[in-house]
N, CA, C, O and the ligand as a Tripos MOL2 file, in Angstrom:
@<TRIPOS>MOLECULE
protein
  249   247    63     0     0
PROTEIN
NO_CHARGES

@<TRIPOS>ATOM
      1 N         138.3930   35.8430  164.0570 N.3       1 MET1
      2 CA        138.9170   34.9730  165.1200 C.3       1 MET1
      3 C         139.2430   33.6470  164.6370 C.2       1 MET1
      4 O         138.3230   32.9280  164.2490 O.2       1 MET1
      5 N         140.5100   33.2100  164.6110 N.am      2 SER2
      6 CA        140.9050   32.0680  163.9090 C.3       2 SER2
      7 C         140.8760   30.8160  164.9220 C.2       2 SER2
      8 O         140.7380   29.6670  164.5010 O.2       2 SER2
      9 N         141.0130   31.1120  166.2360 N.am      3 GLU3
     10 CA        141.0760   30.0970  167.1980 C.3       3 GLU3
     11 C         139.7250   29.6340  167.6580 C.2       3 GLU3
     12 O         138.8690   30.4810  167.9170 O.2       3 GLU3
     13 N         139.4720   28.3660  167.7790 N.am      4 LYS4
     14 CA        138.2680   27.8550  168.2070 C.3       4 LYS4
     15 C         138.1990   27.6500  169.7010 C.2       4 LYS4
     16 O         139.0770   27.0200  170.2920 O.2       4 LYS4
     17 N         137.1730   28.1740  170.3050 N.am      5 LEU5
     18 CA        137.1480   28.0420  171.8450 C.3       5 LEU5
     19 C         136.0100   27.0580  172.1820 C.2       5 LEU5
     20 O         134.9140   27.0590  171.6210 O.2       5 LEU5
     21 N         136.3900   26.2310  173.1460 N.am      6 ILE6
     22 CA        135.6040   25.2180  173.7040 C.3       6 ILE6
     23 C         135.1270   25.4710  175.0270 C.2       6 ILE6
     24 O         135.9360   25.9100  175.8430 O.2       6 ILE6
     25 N         133.8900   25.2560  175.3870 N.am      7 CYS7
     26 CA        133.4350   25.3560  176.7450 C.3       7 CYS7
     27 C         133.9550   24.2600  177.5550 C.2       7 CYS7
     28 O         133.7150   23.0970  177.2310 O.2       7 CYS7
     29 N         134.6940   24.5650  178.6540 N.am      8 GLY8
     30 CA        135.3820   23.4520  179.4110 C.3       8 GLY8
     31 C         134.3090   22.7100  180.1580 C.2       8 GLY8
     32 O         134.6050   21.5670  180.5070 O.2       8 GLY8
     33 N         133.1170   23.1600  180.4620 N.am      9 LYS9
     34 CA        132.0600   22.4530  181.1770 C.3       9 LYS9
     35 C         131.3370   21.5780  180.2960 C.2       9 LYS9
     36 O         131.1340   20.4150  180.6460 O.2       9 LYS9
     37 N         130.8630   22.0770  179.0200 N.am     10 CYS10
     38 CA        130.0610   21.3990  178.1220 C.3      10 CYS10
     39 C         130.7520   20.6500  176.9890 C.2      10 CYS10
     40 O         130.1980   19.7580  176.3470 O.2      10 CYS10
     41 N         131.9730   21.0620  176.7910 N.am     11 ASN11
     42 CA        132.7660   20.5720  175.6070 C.3      11 ASN11
     43 C         132.0350   20.9040  174.3550 C.2      11 ASN11
     44 O         131.9850   20.1300  173.3990 O.2      11 ASN11
     45 N         131.4500   22.1180  174.3860 N.am     12 ALA12
     46 CA        130.7980   22.6620  173.1590 C.3      12 ALA12
     47 C         131.5960   23.7800  172.6090 C.2      12 ALA12
     48 O         132.2650   24.5360  173.3140 O.2      12 ALA12
     49 N         131.4880   23.8630  171.1920 N.am     13 GLU13
     50 CA        132.2180   24.9490  170.5420 C.3      13 GLU13
     51 C         131.5170   26.2490  170.8020 C.2      13 GLU13
     52 O         130.3040   26.3000  170.5960 O.2      13 GLU13
     53 N         132.1850   27.3400  171.2500 N.am     14 LEU14
     54 CA        131.5460   28.5800  171.5950 C.3      14 LEU14
     55 C         131.1590   29.1780  170.1740 C.2      14 LEU14
     56 O         131.8130   28.9750  169.1510 O.2      14 LEU14
     57 N         130.0210   29.9330  170.2540 N.am     15 VAL15
     58 CA        129.4760   30.6560  169.0540 C.3      15 VAL15
     59 C         129.4310   32.1220  169.3380 C.2      15 VAL15
     60 O         129.1100   32.4270  170.4870 O.2      15 VAL15
     61 N         129.6950   33.0790  168.4970 N.am     16 PRO16
     62 CA        129.6280   34.4900  168.7970 C.3      16 PRO16
     63 C         128.2370   34.9150  169.0830 C.2      16 PRO16
     64 O         127.2610   34.5570  168.4220 O.2      16 PRO16
     65 N         128.2120   35.6930  170.1020 N.am     17 LYS17
     66 CA        126.9370   36.3520  170.5770 C.3      17 LYS17
     67 C         127.0550   37.6280  171.1020 C.2      17 LYS17
     68 O         128.0110   37.8860  171.8340 O.2      17 LYS17
     69 N         126.1570   38.5270  170.8140 N.am     18 THR18
     70 CA        126.1580   39.9460  171.3770 C.3      18 THR18
     71 C         125.8850   39.9390  172.8630 C.2      18 THR18
     72 O         124.8460   39.4940  173.3510 O.2      18 THR18
     73 N         126.8910   40.4660  173.5560 N.am     19 ILE19
     74 CA        126.7300   40.5700  174.9810 C.3      19 ILE19
     75 C         126.8520   41.9950  175.4940 C.2      19 ILE19
     76 O         127.6620   42.8010  175.0350 O.2      19 ILE19
     77 N         125.9740   42.2610  176.5000 N.am     20 ASN20
     78 CA        126.0260   43.6880  177.0990 C.3      20 ASN20
     79 C         126.8890   43.4960  178.3140 C.2      20 ASN20
     80 O         126.7020   42.5800  179.1140 O.2      20 ASN20
     81 N         127.8540   44.4060  178.4230 N.am     21 LEU21
     82 CA        128.7270   44.4610  179.6220 C.3      21 LEU21
     83 C         128.3730   45.7690  180.3000 C.2      21 LEU21
     84 O         128.0020   46.7510  179.6570 O.2      21 LEU21
     85 N         128.4920   45.7550  181.5580 N.am     22 ASN22
     86 CA        128.2350   46.8690  182.3980 C.3      22 ASN22
     87 C         129.5830   47.2480  183.1500 C.2      22 ASN22
     88 O         130.1360   46.4180  183.8710 O.2      22 ASN22
     89 N         130.0310   48.3680  182.9850 N.am     23 TYR23
     90 CA        131.2370   48.8500  183.7180 C.3      23 TYR23
     91 C         131.2280   50.1700  184.1550 C.2      23 TYR23
     92 O         131.3040   51.1040  183.3560 O.2      23 TYR23
     93 N         131.1300   50.3430  185.5040 N.am     24 LEU24
     94 CA        131.0840   51.6100  186.1980 C.3      24 LEU24
     95 C         129.8100   52.4420  185.6200 C.2      24 LEU24
     96 O         129.8970   53.6330  185.3210 O.2      24 LEU24
     97 N         128.6230   51.6810  185.4980 N.am     25 GLY25
     98 CA        127.4830   52.3520  185.1010 C.3      25 GLY25
     99 C         127.3430   52.5550  183.5360 C.2      25 GLY25
    100 O         126.2790   52.9790  183.0840 O.2      25 GLY25
    101 N         128.3130   52.2840  182.7810 N.am     26 HIS26
    102 CA        128.3090   52.4380  181.3630 C.3      26 HIS26
    103 C         128.1150   50.9660  180.6570 C.2      26 HIS26
    104 O         128.7540   49.9710  180.9980 O.2      26 HIS26
    105 N         127.2700   50.9900  179.7680 N.am     27 SER27
    106 CA        127.0850   49.6110  179.1140 C.3      27 SER27
    107 C         127.7430   49.5790  177.7550 C.2      27 SER27
    108 O         127.7650   50.5520  177.0020 O.2      27 SER27
    109 N         128.2730   48.4150  177.4900 N.am     28 LEU28
    110 CA        128.9990   48.2780  176.2360 C.3      28 LEU28
    111 C         128.3640   47.0210  175.5520 C.2      28 LEU28
    112 O         127.9930   46.0660  176.2340 O.2      28 LEU28
    113 N         128.2470   47.0430  174.1930 N.am     29 THR29
    114 CA        127.6210   45.9370  173.5240 C.3      29 THR29
    115 C         128.8270   45.4720  172.5880 C.2      29 THR29
    116 O         129.4170   46.2760  171.8660 O.2      29 THR29
    117 N         129.1380   44.1710  172.6480 N.am     30 ASN30
    118 CA        130.0870   43.6530  171.7540 C.3      30 ASN30
    119 C         129.8700   42.1890  171.5280 C.2      30 ASN30
    120 O         129.1610   41.5530  172.3080 O.2      30 ASN30
    121 N         130.4480   41.6240  170.4960 N.am     31 ASP31
    122 CA        130.3560   40.1350  170.2290 C.3      31 ASP31
    123 C         131.4150   39.3640  170.9870 C.2      31 ASP31
    124 O         132.6110   39.6240  170.8580 O.2      31 ASP31
    125 N         130.9740   38.4530  171.7440 N.am     32 PHE32
    126 CA        131.8870   37.4670  172.4200 C.3      32 PHE32
    127 C         131.5640   36.0280  172.0980 C.2      32 PHE32
    128 O         130.4140   35.6780  171.8320 O.2      32 PHE32
    129 N         132.5060   35.2670  172.1220 N.am     33 PRO33
    130 CA        132.1150   33.7240  172.1050 C.3      33 PRO33
    131 C         131.2950   33.2600  173.3110 C.2      33 PRO33
    132 O         131.6720   33.5110  174.4550 O.2      33 PRO33
    133 N         130.2330   32.6190  173.0630 N.am     34 CYS34
    134 CA        129.3800   32.1000  174.2040 C.3      34 CYS34
    135 C         129.2140   30.6280  173.9690 C.2      34 CYS34
    136 O         129.2210   30.1650  172.8290 O.2      34 CYS34
    137 N         129.0710   29.9270  174.9900 N.am     35 CYS35
    138 CA        128.6330   28.6200  174.9440 C.3      35 CYS35
    139 C         127.1400   28.3790  174.5720 C.2      35 CYS35
    140 O         126.2450   28.8420  175.2790 O.2      35 CYS35
    141 N         126.8840   27.6520  173.4600 N.am     36 PRO36
    142 CA        125.3780   27.4930  173.1670 C.3      36 PRO36
    143 C         124.5820   26.5830  174.0320 C.2      36 PRO36
    144 O         123.3600   26.4790  173.9220 O.2      36 PRO36
    145 N         125.3760   25.8550  174.9890 N.am     37 VAL37
    146 CA        124.7460   24.9840  175.8430 C.3      37 VAL37
    147 C         124.3090   25.6380  177.2420 C.2      37 VAL37
    148 O         123.1760   25.5850  177.7220 O.2      37 VAL37
    149 N         125.4230   26.2590  177.7950 N.am     38 CYS38
    150 CA        125.1730   26.8100  179.1450 C.3      38 CYS38
    151 C         125.0780   28.4270  179.0720 C.2      38 CYS38
    152 O         124.6410   29.0950  180.0100 O.2      38 CYS38
    153 N         125.4820   28.9120  178.0000 N.am     39 GLY39
    154 CA        125.4100   30.3120  177.7440 C.3      39 GLY39
    155 C         126.4250   31.1110  178.4200 C.2      39 GLY39
    156 O         126.2740   32.3300  178.4890 O.2      39 GLY39
    157 N         127.4870   30.5150  178.9450 N.am     40 GLN40
    158 CA        128.6290   31.0920  179.4490 C.3      40 GLN40
    159 C         129.4430   31.9080  178.4310 C.2      40 GLN40
    160 O         129.9670   31.3300  177.4780 O.2      40 GLN40
    161 N         129.5630   33.2180  178.6020 N.am     41 PRO41
    162 CA        130.4070   34.0060  177.6060 C.3      41 PRO41
    163 C         131.8910   33.7910  178.0880 C.2      41 PRO41
    164 O         132.2500   33.6990  179.2620 O.2      41 PRO41
    165 N         132.6980   33.7270  176.9560 N.am     42 TYR42
    166 CA        134.0610   33.7940  177.1970 C.3      42 TYR42
    167 C         134.5970   35.1550  176.8140 C.2      42 TYR42
    168 O         134.5840   35.5050  175.6340 O.2      42 TYR42
    169 N         135.0600   35.9180  177.7550 N.am     43 ILE43
    170 CA        135.5280   37.3100  177.4860 C.3      43 ILE43
    171 C         137.0710   37.3260  177.9180 C.2      43 ILE43
    172 O         137.4060   37.2910  179.1020 O.2      43 ILE43
    173 N         137.9150   37.3780  176.9320 N.am     44 PRO44
    174 CA        139.2900   37.4550  177.2320 C.3      44 PRO44
    175 C         139.6350   38.7560  178.0090 C.2      44 PRO44
    176 O         139.1880   39.8450  177.6490 O.2      44 PRO44
    177 N         140.4590   38.6040  179.1050 N.am     45 PRO45
    178 CA        140.7230   39.7230  179.9580 C.3      45 PRO45
    179 C         141.2700   40.8490  179.2200 C.2      45 PRO45
    180 O         140.9170   41.9970  179.4890 O.2      45 PRO45
    181 N         142.1810   40.5660  178.2280 N.am     46 ASP46
    182 CA        142.8470   41.6640  177.4320 C.3      46 ASP46
    183 C         141.8120   42.5170  176.6260 C.2      46 ASP46
    184 O         141.9510   43.7260  176.4460 O.2      46 ASP46
    185 N         140.7430   41.7630  176.1480 N.am     47 ILE47
    186 CA        139.7850   42.4340  175.4080 C.3      47 ILE47
    187 C         138.8890   43.3410  176.3020 C.2      47 ILE47
    188 O         138.5830   44.4870  175.9720 O.2      47 ILE47
    189 N         138.5110   42.7700  177.4050 N.am     48 VAL48
    190 CA        137.7680   43.6140  178.3720 C.3      48 VAL48
    191 C         138.5500   44.7830  178.7170 C.2      48 VAL48
    192 O         138.0220   45.8850  178.5620 O.2      48 VAL48
    193 N         139.7710   44.7010  179.1750 N.am     49 SER49
    194 CA        140.6700   45.8940  179.5370 C.3      49 SER49
    195 C         140.7740   46.8260  178.3270 C.2      49 SER49
    196 O         140.7920   48.0460  178.4930 O.2      49 SER49
    197 N         140.8390   46.2930  177.1660 N.am     50 GLY50
    198 CA        141.0230   47.0800  175.9990 C.3      50 GLY50
    199 C         139.6190   47.9050  175.7200 C.2      50 GLY50
    200 O         139.6300   49.0850  175.3690 O.2      50 GLY50
    201 N         138.5440   47.2270  175.8960 N.am     51 LYS51
    202 CA        137.2900   47.8940  175.7910 C.3      51 LYS51
    203 C         137.1040   48.9620  176.7880 C.2      51 LYS51
    204 O         136.6440   50.0640  176.4870 O.2      51 LYS51
    205 N         137.4660   48.6260  177.9880 N.am     52 MET52
    206 CA        137.2410   49.5020  179.0820 C.3      52 MET52
    207 C         138.2010   50.7970  178.9490 C.2      52 MET52
    208 O         137.8250   51.9090  179.3180 O.2      52 MET52
    209 N         139.3530   50.5750  178.4430 N.am     53 HIS53
    210 CA        140.2500   51.7240  178.1470 C.3      53 HIS53
    211 C         139.5820   52.5420  177.0630 C.2      53 HIS53
    212 O         139.6030   53.7700  177.1590 O.2      53 HIS53
    213 N         138.9910   51.9520  176.0390 N.am     54 GLU54
    214 CA        138.2400   52.6880  175.0710 C.3      54 GLU54
    215 C         137.1940   53.5720  175.6930 C.2      54 GLU54
    216 O         137.1140   54.7570  175.3710 O.2      54 GLU54
    217 N         136.4570   53.0690  176.5030 N.am     55 VAL55
    218 CA        135.3590   53.8470  177.2710 C.3      55 VAL55
    219 C         135.9040   55.0240  178.0260 C.2      55 VAL55
    220 O         135.4120   56.1520  178.0290 O.2      55 VAL55
    221 N         137.0050   54.6190  178.6790 N.am     56 GLU56
    222 CA        137.5530   55.6550  179.4630 C.3      56 GLU56
    223 C         138.0540   56.9520  178.5800 C.2      56 GLU56
    224 O         137.9090   58.1330  178.8930 O.2      56 GLU56
    225 N         138.6170   56.4800  177.5180 N.am     57 THR57
    226 CA        139.1890   57.4760  176.5210 C.3      57 THR57
    227 C         138.0950   58.2890  175.9770 C.2      57 THR57
    228 O         138.2470   59.5040  175.8460 O.2      57 THR57
    229 N         136.8610   57.6250  175.6080 N.am     58 LEU58
    230 CA        135.7820   58.4620  175.1120 C.3      58 LEU58
    231 C         135.2160   59.4400  176.2190 C.2      58 LEU58
    232 O         134.7960   60.5670  175.9570 O.2      58 LEU58
    233 N         135.2480   58.9040  177.4380 N.am     59 LEU59
    234 CA        134.7740   59.7860  178.5120 C.3      59 LEU59
    235 C         135.6750   60.9090  178.6520 C.2      59 LEU59
    236 O         135.2220   62.0450  178.7860 O.2      59 LEU59
    237 N         136.9270   60.6740  178.6320 N.am     60 GLU60
    238 CA        137.9490   61.8390  178.8950 C.3      60 GLU60
    239 C         137.7840   62.8590  177.7080 C.2      60 GLU60
    240 O         138.0840   64.0380  177.8960 O.2      60 GLU60
    241 N         137.3300   62.4450  176.5360 N.am     61 ASP61
    242 CA        137.2190   63.3530  175.3650 C.3      61 ASP61
    243 C         136.1510   64.4180  175.5730 C.2      61 ASP61
    244 O         136.2260   65.5370  175.0650 O.2      61 ASP61
    245 N         135.1470   64.0050  176.3530 N.am     62 LYS62
    246 CA        133.9790   64.8620  176.5340 C.3      62 LYS62
    247 C         134.1470   65.9840  177.5060 C.2      62 LYS62
    248 O         133.2150   66.7580  177.7230 O.2      62 LYS62
    249 ZN        129.0320   25.4960  178.3900 Zn       63 ZN63
@<TRIPOS>BOND
     1     1     2 1
     2     2     3 1
     3     3     4 2
     4     3     5 am
     5     5     6 1
     6     6     7 1
     7     7     8 2
     8     7     9 am
     9     9    10 1
    10    10    11 1
    11    11    12 2
    12    11    13 am
    13    13    14 1
    14    14    15 1
    15    15    16 2
    16    15    17 am
    17    17    18 1
    18    18    19 1
    19    19    20 2
    20    19    21 am
    21    21    22 1
    22    22    23 1
    23    23    24 2
    24    23    25 am
    25    25    26 1
    26    26    27 1
    27    27    28 2
    28    27    29 am
    29    29    30 1
    30    30    31 1
    31    31    32 2
    32    31    33 am
    33    33    34 1
    34    34    35 1
    35    35    36 2
    36    35    37 am
    37    37    38 1
    38    38    39 1
    39    39    40 2
    40    39    41 am
    41    41    42 1
    42    42    43 1
    43    43    44 2
    44    43    45 am
    45    45    46 1
    46    46    47 1
    47    47    48 2
    48    47    49 am
    49    49    50 1
    50    50    51 1
    51    51    52 2
    52    51    53 am
    53    53    54 1
    54    54    55 1
    55    55    56 2
    56    55    57 am
    57    57    58 1
    58    58    59 1
    59    59    60 2
    60    59    61 am
    61    61    62 1
    62    62    63 1
    63    63    64 2
    64    63    65 am
    65    65    66 1
    66    66    67 1
    67    67    68 2
    68    67    69 am
    69    69    70 1
    70    70    71 1
    71    71    72 2
    72    71    73 am
    73    73    74 1
    74    74    75 1
    75    75    76 2
    76    75    77 am
    77    77    78 1
    78    78    79 1
    79    79    80 2
    80    79    81 am
    81    81    82 1
    82    82    83 1
    83    83    84 2
    84    83    85 am
    85    85    86 1
    86    86    87 1
    87    87    88 2
    88    87    89 am
    89    89    90 1
    90    90    91 1
    91    91    92 2
    92    91    93 am
    93    93    94 1
    94    94    95 1
    95    95    96 2
    96    95    97 am
    97    97    98 1
    98    98    99 1
    99    99   100 2
   100    99   101 am
   101   101   102 1
   102   102   103 1
   103   103   104 2
   104   103   105 am
   105   105   106 1
   106   106   107 1
   107   107   108 2
   108   107   109 am
   109   109   110 1
   110   110   111 1
   111   111   112 2
   112   111   113 am
   113   113   114 1
   114   114   115 1
   115   115   116 2
   116   115   117 am
   117   117   118 1
   118   118   119 1
   119   119   120 2
   120   119   121 am
   121   121   122 1
   122   122   123 1
   123   123   124 2
   124   123   125 am
   125   125   126 1
   126   126   127 1
   127   127   128 2
   128   127   129 am
   129   129   130 1
   130   130   131 1
   131   131   132 2
   132   131   133 am
   133   133   134 1
   134   134   135 1
   135   135   136 2
   136   135   137 am
   137   137   138 1
   138   138   139 1
   139   139   140 2
   140   139   141 am
   141   141   142 1
   142   142   143 1
   143   143   144 2
   144   143   145 am
   145   145   146 1
   146   146   147 1
   147   147   148 2
   148   147   149 am
   149   149   150 1
   150   150   151 1
   151   151   152 2
   152   151   153 am
   153   153   154 1
   154   154   155 1
   155   155   156 2
   156   155   157 am
   157   157   158 1
   158   158   159 1
   159   159   160 2
   160   159   161 am
   161   161   162 1
   162   162   163 1
   163   163   164 2
   164   163   165 am
   165   165   166 1
   166   166   167 1
   167   167   168 2
   168   167   169 am
   169   169   170 1
   170   170   171 1
   171   171   172 2
   172   171   173 am
   173   173   174 1
   174   174   175 1
   175   175   176 2
   176   175   177 am
   177   177   178 1
   178   178   179 1
   179   179   180 2
   180   179   181 am
   181   181   182 1
   182   182   183 1
   183   183   184 2
   184   183   185 am
   185   185   186 1
   186   186   187 1
   187   187   188 2
   188   187   189 am
   189   189   190 1
   190   190   191 1
   191   191   192 2
   192   191   193 am
   193   193   194 1
   194   194   195 1
   195   195   196 2
   196   195   197 am
   197   197   198 1
   198   198   199 1
   199   199   200 2
   200   199   201 am
   201   201   202 1
   202   202   203 1
   203   203   204 2
   204   203   205 am
   205   205   206 1
   206   206   207 1
   207   207   208 2
   208   207   209 am
   209   209   210 1
   210   210   211 1
   211   211   212 2
   212   211   213 am
   213   213   214 1
   214   214   215 1
   215   215   216 2
   216   215   217 am
   217   217   218 1
   218   218   219 1
   219   219   220 2
   220   219   221 am
   221   221   222 1
   222   222   223 1
   223   223   224 2
   224   223   225 am
   225   225   226 1
   226   226   227 1
   227   227   228 2
   228   227   229 am
   229   229   230 1
   230   230   231 1
   231   231   232 2
   232   231   233 am
   233   233   234 1
   234   234   235 1
   235   235   236 2
   236   235   237 am
   237   237   238 1
   238   238   239 1
   239   239   240 2
   240   239   241 am
   241   241   242 1
   242   242   243 1
   243   243   244 2
   244   243   245 am
   245   245   246 1
   246   246   247 1
   247   247   248 2
@<TRIPOS>SUBSTRUCTURE
     1 MET1         2 RESIDUE 1 A MET
     2 SER2         6 RESIDUE 1 A SER
     3 GLU3        10 RESIDUE 1 A GLU
     4 LYS4        14 RESIDUE 1 A LYS
     5 LEU5        18 RESIDUE 1 A LEU
     6 ILE6        22 RESIDUE 1 A ILE
     7 CYS7        26 RESIDUE 1 A CYS
     8 GLY8        30 RESIDUE 1 A GLY
     9 LYS9        34 RESIDUE 1 A LYS
    10 CYS10       38 RESIDUE 1 A CYS
    11 ASN11       42 RESIDUE 1 A ASN
    12 ALA12       46 RESIDUE 1 A ALA
    13 GLU13       50 RESIDUE 1 A GLU
    14 LEU14       54 RESIDUE 1 A LEU
    15 VAL15       58 RESIDUE 1 A VAL
    16 PRO16       62 RESIDUE 1 A PRO
    17 LYS17       66 RESIDUE 1 A LYS
    18 THR18       70 RESIDUE 1 A THR
    19 ILE19       74 RESIDUE 1 A ILE
    20 ASN20       78 RESIDUE 1 A ASN
    21 LEU21       82 RESIDUE 1 A LEU
    22 ASN22       86 RESIDUE 1 A ASN
    23 TYR23       90 RESIDUE 1 A TYR
    24 LEU24       94 RESIDUE 1 A LEU
    25 GLY25       98 RESIDUE 1 A GLY
    26 HIS26      102 RESIDUE 1 A HIS
    27 SER27      106 RESIDUE 1 A SER
    28 LEU28      110 RESIDUE 1 A LEU
    29 THR29      114 RESIDUE 1 A THR
    30 ASN30      118 RESIDUE 1 A ASN
    31 ASP31      122 RESIDUE 1 A ASP
    32 PHE32      126 RESIDUE 1 A PHE
    33 PRO33      130 RESIDUE 1 A PRO
    34 CYS34      134 RESIDUE 1 A CYS
    35 CYS35      138 RESIDUE 1 A CYS
    36 PRO36      142 RESIDUE 1 A PRO
    37 VAL37      146 RESIDUE 1 A VAL
    38 CYS38      150 RESIDUE 1 A CYS
    39 GLY39      154 RESIDUE 1 A GLY
    40 GLN40      158 RESIDUE 1 A GLN
    41 PRO41      162 RESIDUE 1 A PRO
    42 TYR42      166 RESIDUE 1 A TYR
    43 ILE43      170 RESIDUE 1 A ILE
    44 PRO44      174 RESIDUE 1 A PRO
    45 PRO45      178 RESIDUE 1 A PRO
    46 ASP46      182 RESIDUE 1 A ASP
    47 ILE47      186 RESIDUE 1 A ILE
    48 VAL48      190 RESIDUE 1 A VAL
    49 SER49      194 RESIDUE 1 A SER
    50 GLY50      198 RESIDUE 1 A GLY
    51 LYS51      202 RESIDUE 1 A LYS
    52 MET52      206 RESIDUE 1 A MET
    53 HIS53      210 RESIDUE 1 A HIS
    54 GLU54      214 RESIDUE 1 A GLU
    55 VAL55      218 RESIDUE 1 A VAL
    56 GLU56      222 RESIDUE 1 A GLU
    57 THR57      226 RESIDUE 1 A THR
    58 LEU58      230 RESIDUE 1 A LEU
    59 LEU59      234 RESIDUE 1 A LEU
    60 GLU60      238 RESIDUE 1 A GLU
    61 ASP61      242 RESIDUE 1 A ASP
    62 LYS62      246 RESIDUE 1 A LYS
    63 ZN63       249 GROUP 0 **** ****
């Protein structure tokens, strides 16, 4: 990731953190940029939908 992300609320640089996402009862673990001050994760919508598509594909394979 080349682009630096800044928390709009705290003006702090986001740091990568492992986040658990839950989607339709399935949990995903991935690294996302998070604000070190308020803890708010930044999850780009395209990454979320890409990950969700990945899960859906995995489920379809079974
Ligand atoms: Zn923040």
